[in-house]
C-alpha positions as CSV (number, residue, x, y, z in Angstrom):
1,M,-0.1,0.1,-0.1
2,N,1.2,3.2,-1.2
3,V,1.1,5.7,1.8
4,S,2.7,9.1,1.0
5,G,2.4,12.9,2.6
6,N,2.8,14.4,6.3
7,E,0.3,12.2,8.2
8,P,-0.9,14.1,11.2
9,Q,-1.6,11.7,14.6
10,A,-3.9,13.1,16.9
11,Q,-2.1,11.4,19.7
12,R,1.4,9.8,19.6
13,V,1.7,6.7,18.3
14,T,4.2,4.0,19.4
15,I,5.7,1.3,16.9
16,S,7.6,-1.7,18.0
17,I,10.1,-2.5,15.6
18,D,11.8,-5.9,14.6
19,A,14.8,-4.7,14.6
20,M,17.0,-7.9,13.4
21,G,14.6,-8.7,10.6
22,G,15.4,-8.7,6.9
23,D,18.4,-8.9,4.8
24,H,20.0,-5.4,5.1
25,A,18.5,-5.2,8.9
26,P,19.5,-3.5,11.0
27,G,21.1,-0.7,9.1
28,M,18.3,-0.5,6.6
29,V,15.6,-0.7,9.6
30,I,17.1,2.8,11.7
31,E,17.7,4.6,8.0
32,G,14.0,3.2,7.2
33,I,12.9,4.4,10.2
34,D,15.0,7.8,9.9
35,L,13.1,8.6,6.8
36,A,8.8,7.8,8.6
37,L,10.2,10.7,10.6
38,Q,9.9,13.1,7.9
39,H,6.4,11.8,7.2
40,V,5.3,10.8,10.4
41,G,5.2,13.6,13.2
42,D,5.1,12.4,16.9
43,A,6.7,9.1,17.3
44,R,7.7,6.7,19.2
45,F,9.6,3.7,18.2
46,L,10.5,0.4,20.7
47,L,13.8,-1.4,19.0
48,F,14.1,-4.9,19.7
49,G,17.5,-6.5,18.8
50,R,21.1,-6.6,20.1
51,E,22.0,-3.0,21.4
52,V,25.6,-3.7,20.4
53,E,24.5,-3.2,16.5
54,L,21.6,-1.0,17.3
55,A,23.6,1.8,19.3
56,P,26.1,2.4,17.2
57,L,23.7,3.2,14.0
58,V,20.6,5.1,16.4
59,A,23.3,7.4,17.3
60,S,24.5,8.3,14.3
61,H,20.7,9.1,13.6
62,P,19.7,11.8,16.3
63,R,16.6,12.2,14.9
64,V,16.2,8.3,15.4
65,G,17.4,8.9,19.0
66,A,15.2,11.1,19.9
67,H,12.3,9.2,19.0
68,S,13.4,5.7,19.8
69,E,13.9,3.2,22.8
70,I,16.6,0.2,22.7
71,R,15.3,-3.2,24.0
72,D,18.1,-5.2,24.0
73,T,17.4,-8.5,22.8
74,T,20.4,-11.3,21.6
75,D,18.1,-13.7,20.0
76,V,17.1,-13.1,15.9
77,V,14.9,-15.4,13.7
78,S,16.8,-16.6,11.1
79,S,15.0,-16.1,7.3
80,S,15.6,-20.4,7.2
81,E,13.7,-21.1,10.2
82,R,10.9,-23.6,10.4
83,P,8.0,-21.4,12.1
84,S,6.7,-23.9,14.8
85,A,10.0,-23.7,15.7
86,A,10.3,-20.3,16.7
87,L,7.3,-20.4,17.8
88,R,8.7,-22.8,20.7
89,A,12.1,-21.7,21.1
90,A,12.2,-17.8,20.2
91,H,10.6,-15.8,22.8
92,N,13.4,-13.7,23.7
93,S,14.1,-12.7,20.1
94,S,13.4,-9.4,18.9
95,M,10.5,-10.9,16.9
96,R,9.0,-12.4,19.7
97,R,9.3,-9.0,21.5
98,A,8.1,-6.6,19.5
99,I,5.2,-8.8,18.8
100,D,4.8,-9.2,22.6
101,A,4.8,-5.2,23.1
102,V,1.6,-4.7,20.8
103,A,-0.3,-7.8,23.4
104,A,1.1,-6.1,26.3
105,G,-0.3,-2.4,25.0
106,E,3.0,-0.4,25.4
107,A,2.9,0.0,21.5
108,D,0.2,0.1,18.7
109,G,1.3,-2.3,16.6
110,V,4.6,-3.8,15.0
111,V,6.6,-3.9,11.8
112,S,9.0,-6.4,10.7
113,A,11.0,-7.5,7.8
114,G,11.8,-10.7,9.1
115,N,10.8,-14.6,8.1
116,T,7.1,-14.6,7.0
117,G,6.0,-17.3,8.7
118,A,7.5,-17.3,12.2
119,L,6.1,-13.9,12.2
120,M,2.1,-14.8,11.7
121,A,3.2,-18.2,14.0
122,M,4.1,-15.6,16.6
123,A,1.4,-12.9,16.2
124,K,-1.4,-15.4,15.2
125,F,0.1,-17.3,18.7
126,V,0.6,-14.0,20.6
127,L,-2.5,-11.4,19.1
128,K,-4.8,-14.2,18.6
129,T,-7.4,-13.1,15.6
130,L,-10.6,-11.8,15.4
131,P,-13.6,-14.0,15.6
132,G,-14.1,-16.0,12.9
133,V,-11.4,-16.0,11.0
134,D,-9.1,-19.0,11.1
135,R,-6.0,-17.9,9.3
136,P,-5.0,-14.8,9.0
137,A,-3.6,-13.1,5.6
138,I,-1.3,-11.3,4.1
139,A,-2.7,-8.4,2.0
140,S,-1.5,-5.8,0.2
141,A,-2.8,-3.0,-2.4
142,Y,-0.5,-3.1,-5.6
143,P,-0.6,-0.3,-8.5
144,T,-3.2,-1.9,-12.0
145,I,-4.0,0.1,-14.7
146,R,-7.3,0.9,-14.1
147,G,-5.7,2.5,-10.2
148,R,-5.0,0.5,-7.3
149,S,-6.1,-3.4,-6.0
150,V,-5.9,-5.7,-3.2
151,M,-4.7,-9.4,-3.1
152,L,-4.6,-11.7,-1.0
153,D,-3.1,-13.8,1.0
154,L,1.0,-13.2,-0.1
155,G,2.3,-15.6,1.5
156,A,0.6,-16.5,5.4
157,N,-1.2,-19.4,4.0
158,I,0.4,-22.0,2.1
159,D,-2.0,-24.8,1.4
160,C,-5.8,-23.1,1.9
161,N,-9.0,-25.1,1.9
162,A,-12.4,-23.5,1.2
163,E,-13.6,-21.8,4.3
164,N,-10.3,-20.0,4.4
165,L,-10.5,-18.2,0.8
166,V,-14.0,-17.2,1.9
167,Q,-13.0,-15.4,4.7
168,F,-10.0,-13.7,2.6
169,A,-12.8,-12.4,0.7
170,V,-14.9,-10.9,3.3
171,M,-12.2,-9.3,4.9
172,G,-10.4,-8.0,1.5
173,E,-13.5,-6.7,0.4
174,V,-14.1,-5.1,4.1
175,F,-9.8,-3.4,3.5
176,A,-10.7,-2.4,-0.1
177,R,-13.6,-0.5,1.4
178,R,-11.8,0.8,4.1
179,V,-8.5,1.2,3.1
180,L,-8.8,2.5,-0.3
181,G,-12.6,3.8,-0.1
182,L,-14.2,1.9,-2.3
183,K,-18.1,2.7,-2.2
184,Q,-18.5,-1.5,-3.2
185,P,-15.4,-3.5,-4.2
186,S,-15.7,-6.3,-7.2
187,V,-13.9,-9.4,-5.9
188,A,-12.7,-12.0,-7.6
189,I,-10.2,-15.7,-7.2
190,L,-7.1,-16.5,-8.9
191,N,-7.6,-19.5,-11.0
192,V,-6.2,-20.9,-14.3
193,G,-9.2,-19.8,-15.9
194,E,-12.4,-18.2,-15.5
195,E,-14.1,-21.3,-16.4
196,Q,-16.7,-22.5,-13.5
197,L,-14.9,-25.6,-14.6
198,K,-11.5,-25.1,-14.2
199,G,-9.5,-25.4,-10.5
200,N,-9.2,-27.8,-7.7
201,Q,-11.8,-28.1,-5.3
202,A,-10.7,-25.6,-2.5
203,V,-11.4,-22.6,-5.4
204,K,-14.4,-24.2,-6.8
205,K,-16.3,-24.5,-3.8
206,A,-15.2,-21.1,-1.9
207,A,-16.6,-19.9,-5.9
208,E,-19.7,-21.6,-5.2
209,V,-20.4,-20.1,-1.8
210,L,-19.4,-16.6,-2.7
211,Q,-22.0,-16.9,-5.6
212,H,-25.0,-18.2,-3.4
213,S,-24.3,-17.5,0.0
214,D,-25.8,-13.6,1.4
215,L,-22.9,-12.3,1.8
216,A,-22.8,-8.6,0.9
217,I,-20.3,-8.8,-1.7
218,S,-20.1,-8.1,-5.3
219,F,-18.4,-11.6,-6.3
220,H,-16.8,-11.3,-10.2
221,G,-16.1,-15.0,-10.7
222,F,-12.4,-16.5,-11.4
223,V,-10.1,-14.3,-12.6
224,E,-6.3,-15.5,-14.8
225,G,-2.7,-13.5,-13.4
226,T,-3.5,-11.3,-16.5
227,D,-6.2,-9.8,-14.9
228,I,-3.9,-8.7,-11.7
229,G,-2.5,-6.2,-13.8
230,A,-5.4,-5.0,-15.5
231,G,-6.8,-4.2,-12.6
232,T,-9.8,-6.7,-13.5
233,V,-11.6,-6.3,-9.9
234,D,-10.4,-4.4,-6.8
235,V,-10.2,-7.6,-4.6
236,I,-8.3,-10.8,-5.8
237,V,-8.3,-13.6,-3.9
238,T,-5.5,-17.1,-3.6
239,D,-3.7,-19.0,-1.3
240,G,-0.9,-17.7,-0.5
241,F,1.6,-20.0,-2.5
242,T,0.3,-19.2,-5.3
243,G,-0.1,-15.2,-4.1
244,N,3.4,-15.3,-3.5
245,V,4.3,-16.6,-6.5
246,A,2.9,-13.9,-8.3
247,L,3.7,-11.0,-6.1
248,K,7.8,-11.9,-6.3
249,T,6.5,-12.3,-10.5
250,A,5.6,-9.3,-10.9
251,E,8.5,-7.2,-8.8
252,G,11.3,-9.4,-11.1
253,T,8.7,-8.3,-14.0
254,S,9.6,-4.8,-13.2
255,R,13.2,-4.7,-12.4
256,L,13.6,-7.2,-16.0
257,Y,11.5,-4.1,-17.4
258,T,13.4,-1.3,-15.9
259,H,16.7,-2.6,-16.8
260,F,15.7,-3.4,-20.6
261,L,14.1,0.1,-20.4
262,R,17.9,1.7,-19.4
263,E,19.9,-0.3,-21.7
264,A,18.1,0.5,-24.6
265,L,17.9,4.6,-24.1
266,G,21.5,4.4,-23.1
267,S,22.2,2.8,-27.1
268,G,23.1,6.1,-28.6
269,W,23.0,9.5,-28.7
270,R,19.9,10.2,-30.1
271,T,18.6,7.8,-27.7
272,R,20.3,8.9,-24.3
273,L,19.1,12.9,-25.9
274,G,15.5,11.0,-26.2
275,A,16.2,10.0,-22.5
276,M,17.0,13.3,-21.6
277,I,13.7,14.6,-23.0
278,A,11.7,12.6,-21.3
279,R,12.8,12.6,-18.6
280,P,10.5,13.4,-16.0
281,A,8.0,10.6,-17.8
282,L,10.8,8.1,-17.2
283,R,10.8,8.8,-13.3
284,Q,7.4,9.2,-13.1
285,M,6.8,5.9,-14.4
286,R,10.0,4.6,-12.2
287,M,8.0,5.9,-9.0
288,R,4.5,3.8,-10.0
289,M,6.5,0.8,-11.0
290,D,8.7,1.0,-8.0
291,P,8.0,-2.1,-5.5
292,R,9.6,-0.3,-2.9
293,N,6.4,2.1,-2.5
294,Y,4.3,-0.8,-2.3
295,D,6.2,-2.0,0.7
296,G,4.1,-3.0,3.7
297,A,1.5,-5.7,4.2
298,M,-1.4,-6.3,6.4
299,F,-1.9,-9.2,8.7
300,L,-5.6,-9.2,7.8
301,G,-7.7,-10.4,10.8
302,L,-5.2,-10.4,13.7
303,N,-6.3,-8.7,17.0
304,G,-3.3,-6.2,16.7
305,I,-1.0,-4.5,13.8
306,C,1.2,-5.9,12.2
307,V,2.5,-5.2,9.0
308,K,4.9,-7.4,7.3
309,S,8.1,-5.7,5.1
310,H,9.7,-7.5,2.4
311,G,12.9,-9.4,3.7
312,G,15.3,-8.0,0.7
313,T,14.0,-4.2,1.3
314,D,16.1,-0.8,1.7
315,A,15.7,1.9,3.8
316,H,12.6,3.6,1.6
317,G,10.9,0.5,2.0
318,F,10.5,-0.4,5.0
319,C,10.1,3.9,5.7
320,N,7.0,2.8,3.6
321,A,6.0,0.1,6.0
322,I,5.9,2.2,8.5
323,K,4.3,5.0,6.9
324,V,1.8,1.8,6.7
325,A,1.6,0.8,10.4
326,F,0.6,4.6,10.8
327,R,-2.3,4.9,8.4
328,L,-4.0,1.6,9.6
329,I,-3.5,2.5,13.3
330,A,-4.9,6.7,12.4
331,D,-7.4,5.2,10.8
332,R,-8.5,2.6,13.5
333,V,-8.8,-0.2,10.9
334,N,-8.7,-3.4,12.5
335,Q,-11.7,-1.9,14.4
336,G,-12.9,-1.3,11.3
337,I,-13.0,-4.7,9.5
338,K,-14.1,-6.1,13.2
339,D,-17.3,-4.1,13.1
340,D,-17.7,-4.7,9.0
341,F,-17.1,-8.3,9.0
342,F,-19.7,-8.9,11.2
343,H,-22.2,-6.8,10.1
344,I,-20.9,-8.4,6.1
345,A,-21.0,-12.2,7.2
346,G,-23.4,-11.7,10.4
347,D,-22.2,-13.5,13.7
348,S,-21.1,-16.8,12.4
349,P,-18.8,-15.8,9.3
350,K,-18.5,-19.8,8.8
351,D,-20.7,-20.9,6.0
352,P,-21.9,-24.8,6.9
353,R,-22.2,-25.4,3.0
354,I,-18.0,-24.9,3.2
355,A,-16.6,-28.5,3.8
356,T,-13.6,-28.1,6.6
357,G,-10.1,-29.8,6.6
C-alpha cells in the first residue's frame, strides 16, 4: 500500500520494530525509521534487537535517537528458521518481543521485515485472531491500469481450503472499502482460467459459496494472472503459495523491464538525448512501478496491527511499511474490519456449506 505525504496523528503513536528482521537489518531498519520520521510526525519507536549493533546506528541518526528506545535482545529469528521452531524456542527474539509489546499495550503496532512464516505464527499465537477468522492473511495494495487493487493471501498460508478463501474474500472486501475507499469493491478468485469447471476443489467450492451466499460481496467469479495488472477486479483472493509467486513475479518483471529500458535508452546518443527529454515522464513511471513504494503488507484478521515489510527491502521500502502501519492505526482499520466483518458475514462467518479440512 502506497502511503505518501505527512500523516498527522491525534495522539502519539508507538510502533514496536523487529530491528533485526530483514536481509539488510539492522542498518536499513534505522535508516528507514529516520526517513519515516519526516512523514509520521511525533512518534515513538521501541527497537528490539542487539543493543551492541543498534546503539551505534541510533547514535549516528540523532532524529531516531530522539524518538526511540532500544530493548536489548540477543536472539534473532533467521530467514530459514521453521515457524514452529521459532514459536517454540524464540521467546526472547527481536521478533517475538516486538509482537509481545503490542499484546502488552506498550505499542500500537509492530513492523518486521523478518521471516514471514515465523512472524505469522508468533503474531497469531500472541495477538490471537478476530472472531470467526481461522487464518490471518497477508494483504496489500498494488498498482494496476485502473488504479489500485488488493490481493490476499501473499504468503502467510501456503495451503488453503474453501473456508479460508471465503474468509479472505470477506476481509479483502472490507480492506478495499475501509483503506482504499471503494464503495462496492468487486471480488474474484485467482484461478487457471475463468471457466467455472477449472481449478481445484478449494477454489470451486469457495466460488460456489460466494455466488450463492447472502454475503454482501460483489463477486466477479474467477480471474487469471493477466487480470492482476489489468485491474479487472478490486480484490483478488488466492492461497499464499500462488499469491506470493504472483507478487514476486510482478516485482521481478518490473525490475527486468526497468533494466531493458535503461539498456535501450543508453544505446546511442540519440536515445540518450531522447531519455533526457523524457526524463520527467520516465521518473514518474519508475515511481509508479517501484515495488518499494508498495512495501508494507498487513496481516488481516489479527487482534492487533502487524505489518510485514519485504525481506530484501531497503530503507525506502521499510519507511513505507512504517507509514502503512501508522495509517492503519490512525484509521482504526482493525476495529473497522472487525465491525464490518460481522456486518457482512453475520454472527457466524463460517458458512455451513463449506467442507472443513
